C-alpha positions in Angstrom: -119.6 38.5 -11.8 -121.1 35.3 -11.3 -119.5 33.2 -8.2 -120.1 29.7 -9.3 -121.3 26.4 -7.1 -118.0 25.0 -8.0 -116.3 27.8 -6.3 -118.5 27.8 -3.5 -116.8 24.5 -2.0 -113.7 26.6 -1.1 -115.2 28.9 1.3 -116.7 27.4 4.5 -118.6 25.0 3.7 -121.5 28.3 3.2 -124.1 26.6 1.3 -124.3 24.0 4.7 -124.7 26.8 6.8 -127.6 28.4 5.0 -129.4 25.4 4.4 -129.9 24.7 7.8 -130.7 28.4 8.1 -133.0 28.2 5.2 -134.9 24.9 6.7 -134.9 26.8 10.2 -137.0 29.7 8.6 -139.3 26.8 6.9 -140.2 25.4 10.2 -137.8 22.2 10.1 -134.8 23.0 12.2 -133.2 19.2 13.4 -133.4 18.1 9.7 -130.1 16.6 8.1 -128.1 16.2 5.2 -130.5 15.2 2.0 -134.0 16.4 4.2 -132.6 19.5 4.9 -132.1 20.0 0.8 -135.6 18.9 0.1 -137.0 21.4 2.6 -135.2 24.0 1.1 -136.1 23.3 -2.4 -139.4 22.6 -1.5 -140.0 26.2 0.1 -138.1 27.8 -2.7 -140.3 26.5 -5.2 -137.7 23.9 -6.7 -138.2 19.9 -7.3 -136.8 18.4 -4.1 -134.5 16.5 -5.5 -131.9 16.2 -2.3 -129.3 17.4 -4.6 -127.8 20.7 -4.1 -127.4 22.5 -7.6 -126.4 26.0 -8.7 -130.6 26.5 -8.7 -130.7 26.1 -5.8 -128.0 28.2 -4.7 -129.7 31.2 -6.4 -132.6 31.4 -4.8 -131.5 30.9 -1.7 -128.9 34.0 -2.5 -132.0 36.0 -3.8 -133.8 35.5 -0.5 -131.3 35.4 2.2 -131.6 34.9 5.4 -130.9 37.4 9.0 -129.7 35.3 11.6 -130.3 36.7 15.2 -127.6 36.7 17.8 -126.4 34.0 19.7 -126.7 35.1 23.2 -125.8 31.9 24.8 -122.2 32.8 24.9 -123.0 37.1 25.6 -121.9 38.6 28.4 -123.0 42.0 28.8 -125.2 44.1 26.3 -124.7 47.6 25.3 -127.3 48.5 22.9 -127.4 46.2 19.7 -123.4 45.2 20.7 -122.4 42.9 22.6 -119.7 41.6 24.9 -119.0 38.0 24.6 -117.6 36.0 27.8 -113.7 35.9 27.6 -111.9 33.0 25.6 -109.7 30.2 27.2 -107.1 31.9 25.1 -107.4 35.3 26.8 -109.5 37.2 23.5 -112.2 39.7 24.2 -114.6 40.2 22.1 -117.6 42.4 21.3 -120.0 41.9 18.1 -123.4 43.0 16.5 -125.5 41.3 13.4 -126.6 42.5 10.3 -130.2 44.3 10.7 -130.9 44.0 7.0 -130.1 42.9 3.7 -130.3 44.3 0.3 -128.9 42.0 -2.6 -127.9 38.7 -2.9 -126.6 36.7 0.0 -125.9 33.3 1.2 -123.6 33.5 4.1 -125.4 34.1 7.5 -123.1 33.2 9.8 -120.6 35.6 8.5 -123.1 38.9 8.6 -121.7 39.6 12.0 -119.4 42.4 12.4 -117.1 41.6 15.6 -113.7 43.4 17.2 -111.2 41.0 19.0 -108.9 42.2 21.3 -105.6 40.1 21.9 -102.0 42.1 22.1 -104.3 44.8 20.2 -107.7 44.8 18.1 -108.4 43.7 15.0 -111.5 44.4 13.6 -113.7 41.6 11.4 -116.8 43.1 8.8 -118.4 40.3 7.3 -116.8 37.0 5.4 -115.9 37.2 1.6 -118.0 34.5 1.3 -120.5 37.2 0.0 -118.2 40.1 -1.0 -115.8 40.0 -3.8 -112.9 41.3 -2.0 -110.7 42.2 -5.0 -113.9 44.8 -5.9 -113.6 47.4 -3.4 -116.4 46.5 -0.7 -116.3 49.6 1.9 -117.7 51.1 5.2 -120.2 53.6 5.4 -120.8 55.8 7.9 -121.8 59.6 8.8 -120.9 60.1 5.1 -117.2 58.2 4.9 -116.3 55.6 3.7 -113.6 53.5 4.5 -112.1 50.7 2.1 -111.8 47.0 3.4 -109.3 44.5 2.9 -109.3 40.3 2.9 -107.6 38.9 6.0 -106.1 35.6 4.9 -106.3 33.4 8.4 -110.1 33.6 8.3 -111.8 35.4 4.8 -112.9 37.9 6.8 -113.1 41.5 5.4 -110.9 43.9 7.5 -109.5 47.2 8.2 -105.6 47.9 9.8 -106.2 49.9 12.8 -102.9 50.9 13.7 -99.8 51.1 11.0 -96.3 50.3 12.4 -93.8 53.4 12.2 -90.0 53.0 11.6 -89.1 54.1 15.0 -91.2 51.7 16.5 -94.4 53.6 17.2 -97.9 52.9 15.9 -100.2 55.5 13.5 -103.8 54.8 15.1 -106.6 54.9 12.7 -109.1 55.9 14.6 -111.3 57.5 12.1 -113.5 54.8 11.5 -114.0 54.2 14.8 -114.7 57.7 16.0 -117.4 57.5 13.2 -118.9 54.6 13.8 -119.0 56.3 18.0 -120.6 59.3 16.3 -123.4 56.8 14.5 -126.4 55.1 14.8 -126.0 52.9 12.0 -123.8 52.0 9.2 -123.1 49.7 6.3 -121.0 47.1 4.5 -121.7 48.3 0.7 -119.9 46.2 -2.5 -120.3 43.5 -5.4 -121.5 40.6 -4.5 -120.5 37.2 -5.8 -124.0 35.5 -6.0 -125.7 38.0 -8.5 -125.4 41.3 -10.3 -125.8 44.7 -8.6 -124.9 45.8 -5.4 -125.0 44.0 -1.9 -125.5 46.5 1.3 -125.8 44.9 4.8 -126.8 47.3 7.2 -126.3 47.4 11.1 -126.8 49.4 14.0 -124.0 51.5 16.1 -126.5 51.7 18.9 -124.0 50.9 22.4 -120.7 50.4 20.1 -119.1 52.8 22.2 -120.1 51.4 25.2 -119.2 48.3 24.0 -115.9 49.4 22.8 -115.0 50.7 26.7 -116.3 47.2 28.1 -113.7 45.4 25.4 -110.9 47.9 26.8 -111.7 46.6 30.1 -111.7 43.2 29.6 -108.3 43.8 27.9 -106.8 45.6 30.8 -106.2 49.1 28.8 -104.8 47.4 25.9 -106.8 49.4 23.8 -106.4 52.7 24.5 -105.0 53.8 20.8 -108.1 52.8 19.6 -110.3 54.5 22.3 -108.6 57.6 22.6 -106.6 59.8 19.6 -103.1 60.6 20.7 -100.6 63.1 19.5 -96.2 62.6 19.9 -96.1 64.9 22.8 -100.0 64.4 24.3 -102.0 61.2 26.2 -105.2 60.0 25.3 -108.3 61.6 25.2 -111.4 59.3 25.5 -114.1 59.7 23.0 -116.5 61.5 25.2 -113.8 63.9 26.4 -113.7 67.7 25.1 -111.4 67.6 22.3 -109.6 71.0 23.9 -108.1 68.8 26.4 -106.3 66.7 23.6 -103.1 68.2 24.5 -102.9 66.9 28.2 -99.5 64.9 28.8 -100.0 61.8 29.8 -97.0 59.8 32.3 -95.3 57.3 31.2 -94.1 54.3 32.5 -90.3 54.8 31.9 -90.3 58.6 33.0 -90.3 60.3 36.5 -93.5 62.3 37.3 -93.4 66.0 35.1 -91.1 64.5 32.4 -92.7 64.1 28.9 -90.7 63.3 25.4 -91.7 63.4 22.4 -91.8 60.9 19.7 -88.8 62.0 17.8 -87.3 62.7 21.3 -88.0 59.4 22.4 -86.6 57.7 19.2 -83.6 59.5 20.4 -83.4 58.3 23.3 -83.5 54.8 22.7 -80.6 55.8 19.8 -78.3 57.2 23.3 -79.3 53.5 24.8 -78.7 51.7 22.3 -75.3 53.5 21.4 -73.8 53.5 24.9 -74.4 49.7 25.1 -77.6 49.5 27.4 -80.4 48.7 25.2 -80.8 46.4 22.3 -82.6 48.3 19.4 -85.9 48.4 19.5 -88.9 49.8 21.8 -90.4 47.9 24.7 -93.7 47.5 23.6 -96.0 49.5 20.7 -96.4 52.1 23.2 -93.1 53.4 22.7 -91.7 52.9 25.5 -87.7 52.3 26.8 -86.7 49.0 28.5 -86.6 49.6 32.3 -83.3 47.3 32.6 -81.7 49.8 29.9 -82.7 52.5 31.8 -81.7 51.0 35.2 -78.0 50.3 33.6 -77.9 53.9 32.5 -78.8 55.0 35.8 -76.7 52.6 37.5 -73.6 54.1 35.1 -73.8 57.7 36.2 -74.2 56.4 39.7 -77.1 57.1 40.3 -80.8 55.5 41.8 -81.8 52.7 40.0 -85.6 53.8 39.5 -86.1 52.6 35.8 -87.6 55.7 35.0 -85.5 58.6 33.9 -85.5 62.6 35.6 -85.1 65.4 33.5 -81.8 65.5 34.2 -80.6 61.7 33.0 -82.8 62.6 29.9 -81.1 65.1 28.6 -78.3 63.8 28.9 -79.0 61.2 26.8 -81.0 63.7 23.9 -77.2 65.6 24.5 -75.0 62.7 23.6 -73.7 62.2 20.2 -75.1 58.6 20.1 -78.8 60.4 20.1 -78.3 61.5 16.3 -76.5 58.4 15.2 -79.6 56.4 13.1 -79.3 52.9 14.0 -79.8 49.9 11.2 -83.2 48.8 13.0 -84.3 51.9 12.2 -83.5 52.0 8.3 -84.7 48.3 8.2 -88.2 49.3 10.0 -88.4 51.6 6.9 -88.2 49.0 4.1 -91.3 46.7 3.5 -91.3 43.4 4.4 -92.4 42.4 0.6 -91.3 44.4 -2.1 -93.1 42.3 -5.2 -94.3 43.2 -8.7 -96.9 40.1 -8.7 -100.4 40.8 -7.7 -100.9 39.9 -4.5 -103.7 37.7 -6.4 -101.4 35.2 -6.8 -100.0 35.4 -2.9 -103.8 34.1 -2.2 -104.7 37.3 -0.5 -102.1 38.1 1.9 -98.4 37.7 2.1 -98.5 34.7 4.2 -97.0 32.2 1.2 -93.9 34.3 1.0 -93.3 35.5 4.1 -94.2 32.9 6.8 -93.2 30.4 5.0 -89.9 31.9 4.8 -89.2 30.4 8.2 -90.2 27.0 7.4 -88.2 27.2 3.9 -85.0 28.2 6.2 -85.2 25.3 7.9 -85.4 22.8 5.2 -82.5 24.4 3.9 -80.8 23.5 6.9 -79.9 27.1 7.3 -81.9 27.9 10.6 -84.0 25.7 13.0 -85.8 28.9 14.3 -85.4 32.7 12.8 -87.6 35.8 12.3 -88.9 36.8 8.6 -86.1 39.4 8.0 -83.4 37.1 9.2 -84.7 34.0 7.5 -85.2 36.1 4.3 -81.1 37.2 4.5 -80.2 33.7 5.1 -81.9 32.1 2.2 -80.9 35.3 0.3 -77.0 34.3 0.8 -77.5 30.2 0.3 -78.7 31.9 -3.5 -76.0 34.3 -3.5 -78.3 37.3 -3.9 -77.9 41.1 -2.3 -79.2 40.5 1.2 -81.7 43.2 1.1 -84.0 40.7 4.3 -86.8 41.7 2.4 -89.1 39.1 0.0 -88.2 40.7 -3.5 -89.0 39.4 -7.1 -85.1 37.6 -7.1 -85.6 35.8 -3.7 -89.2 34.7 -4.5 -88.6 33.6 -7.9 -85.1 31.7 -6.6 -87.3 30.0 -3.8 -90.1 29.2 -6.4 -87.5 27.3 -8.6 -85.9 25.4 -6.0 -88.4 24.3 -3.9 -88.3 22.8 -0.7 -91.1 20.9 1.8 -91.0 20.8 5.0 -90.3 17.0 6.8 -93.5 15.7 7.8 -94.4 14.2 11.1 -93.4 15.3 14.6 -92.4 13.7 18.1 -92.9 9.8 17.8 -93.1 9.8 14.3 -92.7 6.3 13.0 -91.0 5.5 9.6 -92.7 3.1 7.1 -90.4 3.8 3.8 -90.6 7.3 2.4 -93.9 7.9 5.1 -94.7 9.0 8.5 -97.4 8.3 10.8 -98.0 10.1 14.2 -100.1 8.6 17.0 -102.8 10.5 18.5 -102.5 13.0 21.2 -105.5 13.2 23.2 -108.3 14.0 21.1 -106.5 14.9 18.4 -105.5 13.3 14.5 -103.8 10.1 13.5 -101.8 11.4 11.0 -99.9 9.5 7.3 -97.9 11.8 5.6 -95.1 12.1 3.1 -92.9 14.8 1.1 -92.8 14.7 -2.5 -90.0 12.9 -4.2 -89.7 15.3 -6.9 -90.9 18.5 -7.6 -91.2 19.2 -11.0 -92.0 23.2 -11.9 -92.3 26.1 -9.6 -93.9 25.7 -6.0 -93.8 28.5 -3.3 -95.8 25.7 -0.5 -93.3 24.3 2.2 -96.3 22.0 2.9 -97.0 20.3 -0.3 -97.1 16.9 0.9 -100.1 13.9 1.0 -101.4 13.7 4.4 -104.1 11.1 5.9 -106.0 12.1 9.2 -107.9 9.9 10.8 -109.6 11.1 14.3 -110.7 7.8 16.2 -113.7 10.0 17.6 -115.3 10.4 14.5 -117.2 8.2 12.6 -115.9 4.6 11.7 -114.0 4.8 8.8 -114.2 8.7 8.2 -110.8 9.9 6.9 -109.5 12.8 5.3 -106.9 12.7 2.9 -105.3 15.9 1.7 -103.1 16.6 -1.6 -101.3 19.8 -2.1 -102.9 23.0 -1.4 -104.8 26.3 -2.8 -100.8 28.4 -2.5 -99.5 26.7 -5.9 -103.1 25.8 -7.6 -105.8 27.4 -8.0 -109.0 25.9 -6.6 -111.3 26.8 -9.6 -109.1 24.6 -11.9 -107.9 21.8 -9.6 -104.7 19.8 -9.9 -105.6 15.5 -10.9 -103.7 12.6 -9.2 -101.5 10.7 -11.8 -101.3 7.2 -10.9 -100.6 3.9 -13.4 -101.5 6.2 -16.5 -104.8 6.8 -14.6 -105.4 10.7 -14.3 -107.9 10.8 -10.3 -110.3 14.1 -10.2 -109.4 15.9 -7.0 -111.8 18.8 -5.2 -111.0 21.3 -2.8 -110.9 20.4 0.7 -113.8 22.6 2.8 -112.9 24.9 5.3 -109.3 23.7 4.5 -106.7 25.0 2.0 -106.0 21.9 0.4 -107.5 19.3 -2.1 -108.6 16.1 -1.6 -110.8 12.8 -3.2 -114.1 13.8 -5.3 -117.2 13.5 -3.7 -119.3 10.3 -4.6 -122.2 10.4 -3.1 -124.1 12.4 -0.5 -125.8 10.8 3.2 -127.1 11.8 6.3 -123.6 12.5 7.5 -122.5 14.4 4.5 -120.5 13.6 1.5 -118.6 10.4 0.8 -115.5 11.1 -1.3 -114.0 8.5 -3.5 -110.9 6.0 -2.1 -109.7 6.1 -5.7 -106.7 7.8 -4.8 -105.9 6.1 -1.3 -106.3 2.5 -3.6 -103.8 4.1 -6.3 -101.4 4.8 -3.4 -101.5 1.3 -2.8 -100.8 -0.3 -6.2 -99.0 2.3 -8.1 -95.0 2.8 -7.5 -95.3 6.4 -7.4 -98.3 9.1 -8.4 -98.1 12.7 -8.6 -99.9 15.8 -8.2 -100.0 17.4 -11.6 -101.8 21.0 -12.4 -101.3 24.4 -14.0 -100.0 26.4 -11.5 -101.3 30.2 -10.2 -97.2 30.9 -11.2 -97.6 30.1 -14.9 -96.2 27.0 -16.4 -97.5 23.0 -15.0 -96.5 21.5 -11.7 -95.5 18.1 -10.5 -95.5 17.0 -7.4 -93.9 13.4 -7.4 -94.5 10.8 -4.3 -93.1 7.7 -3.8 -95.5 4.9 -2.4 -93.1 2.1 -1.0 -94.1 1.8 2.8 -97.7 2.9 2.2 -99.6 -0.2 2.5 -97.7 -0.6 5.8 -97.9 2.9 7.1 -101.8 2.4 6.3 -102.6 -0.5 8.3 -100.6 0.9 11.1 -102.9 3.8 10.9 -105.5 1.6 10.6 -104.6 -0.3 14.0 -103.9 2.5 16.0 -106.6 4.4 15.1 -109.2 2.8 12.7 -110.4 -0.3 14.8 -109.4 -2.5 11.8 -112.0 -0.7 9.2 -110.3 1.6 7.5 -108.4 -0.7 5.1 -111.1 -2.7 4.2 -113.5 0.1 3.5 -110.8 2.7 1.4 -108.3 0.1 -0.3 -110.9 -2.4 -0.6 -109.2 -5.2 1.5 -109.8 -7.1 4.4 -108.4 -5.9 8.2 -107.0 -7.5 10.4 
């Protein structure tokens, strides 16, 4: 499969990073803009035009660069793996870099494998810039293959390492981790985007087990399920401990010493506590722990010492109660999937995000709830449309939402109104934002963020401005919509590292691409504008925006964040 230069613009600006890598390899690490492009073109035997082309991209992909590890962020090294310094948000990360590349590849910055711990663990295995996630990329280690799926928030390949069960417990996927711990090397294998054949990225597994233990220590024991195999009745066993000890019982924080409960008994205990009125449905955490306050309430009801830990007699009393054998609504709902759609997942931008996370914003836009859980939001939406309240995103709910689209109101606290436009001043080092929601939506839309938004960071270039027009949830980045204004059709393009469309690029300088101001001039002169295009859902979609108040709002943006230079630069008028 050939992956075009046009599509590449949607993927994290990968060729700019690759250009810098190739320029560094050619002995020019400090070049910028066109100068870097010319260096790479000359090194790869192409005319030094200074313009990125498909031919340049193909040559770069055919001669991929291996990027070494970033030692500056390293806290400790374990063989070929390293523990990074703990991030400000508390995330702990171990990582390693590719040792060899076989096949066409471009994204040197994405040829890492890293595992992040923050209230659980996620494993990331190279970005989808080089691999096609729809064509079965796999991690191959020790004769075993583990399929990898795309991870929407960062476009990395990933694998689920634990799976929620209806009873609130988690089934831990440790086979891949154990295979990596027992091996000296592993590979990522899949179909490349940039050429024919196969792409293989090789990695070392030396030091992985020690690095995983260091990650667990950094996360303060949060990764027991990943490091240690478990059974319903048994406690954890380290990777290096003999399997014969796998059935040793683990002391639980909700049980008195010497008391053990199987997974089924824990489910019965929580049913009993709930049925007796001591605990809301659901376990305290992923380890199926009973809530300490519920145990204390139960003990007080028995006029016994409120220790927060069940004794054997107390546990037996709960298990013998009639409530222990009465399944709860929470169990039945937990056994159902959150999404039950017949539409292929390619239409959902690789994840459940547009149809699940957006349910909250949709419910808020309807005025049904300011804040609600996913299932609660879906239930409210289904009741609003007179649908069966499955509390799942099913075909009927999905269709009803798309045919009656809503867009979240722009602007936050402190926003100023100019007609239909809202201006929000910058806070600290953030952006000033000018935005408007569509006045009309003609067609099917599944995104509550389909607004026009202008963002200006005062700390950037004198006239730098980011303009956003609708997004990838509704429109395919390979077939961008256009902006219609006063009989004109103005081209839009995908914005790099963003799920939005923006103005077309017009020129390149040492600071990067310059984008057209024609969409902004249309907003200042036309009575209304519309973002129009073929949607992912079939048919055409028109997002129509009123422009009354735009000129005044843009002047306010300029005065607050542009130093009086934005009006002249983008609207062709004199500033203040």
